[in-house]
N, C-alpha and C positions, 0 to 999 in steps of 0.2 A: 615375760608378757603375761598378763592376767588371762585366766582360762576363758572368760566370756569375751575377751577381745579376740582371742583365737577363733572362737565359734562365730563371732560376728563378722570376721573376714570372709566367711563362706556363706553364712546364713543371714538373711535380713534381721535386724534387731527385733522387729515385731514378732518374727517367728521364734526367736530365742526367748522372748518374754512370754509368749504363749506356752511354749514347752516347759519353761521354768515353773509356770503356775499349775501345770497339769500334775495331779498326784500319782498318775501311772508312770512307772519307770520307762524312760524313753531313751533310745540311742539313734543316731543318724550317721550313716556311712556314705562314703563317696565311691561309687562304682567305677569312676573314671581313673582312680588312682590304683597303683599296684597293690594287690593283696587286700583290697576293700577295707581301708582303714576307717575307724571311727573318728569323727572330728567333733562330735557333740554328744553329751549325755546330760540328763538333768539330775537334780539333787536326789530325786526318788531312786534313780538308777544307782547313784553312789551309795545310798543307804542300803539298797537291796544287796549289792555286791561287796560292799565295804572297800571298794576301790575309789581312790580320789580321781577326779576328772583329769587332772594333769598327768596322772600315771597312765591314763587310758588313751588319750588323744594320739592318733597316729598308729594305733595298733589294731590288728584284726581281732574280732571278738572271740576268737578261739582261745584266748588266754583264760576264758572261763571254763574251758574243758578240763577234764581230769581223768583219772584211771578208770572210772566206771561210766564215762560218757559213751553213749551209743554211737560208734563211728559211722554206722550206716545212716542214721538220722542226720548226723552232722554233715556227712557227705552229700546227702540229698538236699539239705538246706543250702550247702555251698553251691550246688549246681543251680538251684533256683535263683540265688543271689547273682551268680555270674550271668544268668539270663535276664537279670533285672525284673524278675517276676515276684509276685506276692506269694507268701507261704505262711503256714502255721505249723508249729510243732511243739513238742515238749522234750527238753534235754535235761539230763542230769548234769548240772553245772556246779562250780565250786566258787565260794567267796574268797576274798583275799586271805582270810584266816584259815582257809582249807576246809571250812564246813560245807557240806553238800546241800543243794536245794534243787527242787524241780522247777525249771525255768520254762514257764509257758511263754511262747514267743509268737507274735504275729508281725509280719513284715509287709510293707507296702511301698511301691515307688511313688515319689512325690516330685513334681516339677516346680522349681523355684525361679531360676533365672532363664525365662524363655524355654529353650530346649534342654537346659541343664537338669539332669535327673539325679535324685538322691534316694537312698533307701532308709525309710523310717521304721524303726522297730519299737513295738510296745511289749513290755515284759510283765510277768507276774510270778512271784515266788509262791508256788502252790504246795499246800499240805494235803496229800491224799487222805480221804477218810479211811483208807485201808492201812494207813500207817507206813512205817519204814521197815517192814519185815524183810523186804528184798528191794533195795534201792533201784537197781537196774531194771528189774521186772516191773516195779511200780511206774518208773518213767516210761517204759515201753507201753504199758497199759493206758496211761494217761495220754501219751502221744496218739495212740490209736483212737481213743475216744474223742480227743480234741479235734482231730481231723474229721472224724465222723460228724461231730456237732457243727463244725465250720462249713463243711461242704454238703451236708444234708444227704449223704448217700450211705448205703449200707456197705461197710468195709469188713464185714465178718461179724461174728458174735460179739456182743457187748462184754467187755472185760472189767468194767467198773460199776459201782453202784449207781442207782438212780439219783442219789444225792450228789455224787460227783458230776453226773451229766448236767444236772441243774446248775451247779456251781460253774462248770466250764462254759455253759451258755451265758451266764451272767458276766463272766470275765470277758468273753468275746464282745458283749455289748459295751463293756467299759472300754475295751480297745477301740471299738468303732467310734465311740464318743470322742476319744482322743484324736483319732485320725480326722474326724469331722471338724473338730476345733481348728486343727492346723490347716485343713483344706479351706475352711471358711475364711481364715485369716489371709491365706494366699489369694483367694478370690477378691476379698476386700482390698488387698494391696494392689492387685492388678487393675481393679476398677478405679482406684485412686490415681494410679499412674496414667491410665487412659484419660481421666478427666483433666489431669494436669497437662497432658499432651494436647488435648483438644483446646484447652484454654489458651495455650501458647501459640496456637495457629492463627 
């Protein structure tokens, strides 16, 4: 079966089309299924990770983790996902070819079929202005700063440059734009269904 046919069995085609058109890497997981499998990724996600969508469907996103991934951040993220909560973080992840990258990630629950809830993730492969002198330390510093920018609270001393803070803020705005596009399409779809229902009465 073609990958988009698989995704369309769960997602409305209009949502698949919107996500396909968004340049931000996107993944969508099903929290009602065991081990929170991904059932949709867009082309930008495939390009970022070098994984083909058909290789990803049905798998938990931990396949992106590797030897230097911070298990504490990964565990905290897992707990948020189990609770169906939104979260932001930075993880040192690995592409299909084994190359490492800093994965900025924002996750938000979205409702599609009435009470059916999914978890949508927006991703960004980040290059710190500090370089790759110590990958694990760089990921931890960016994670700390990313949460600080997102939640607007002091989480301790700043560990990255002002340039990185500005870039992280811009990436969060890009993520927000992607979430908003999907949410607007969901509202449009719900209004259309309501109009059809009222017309048939």
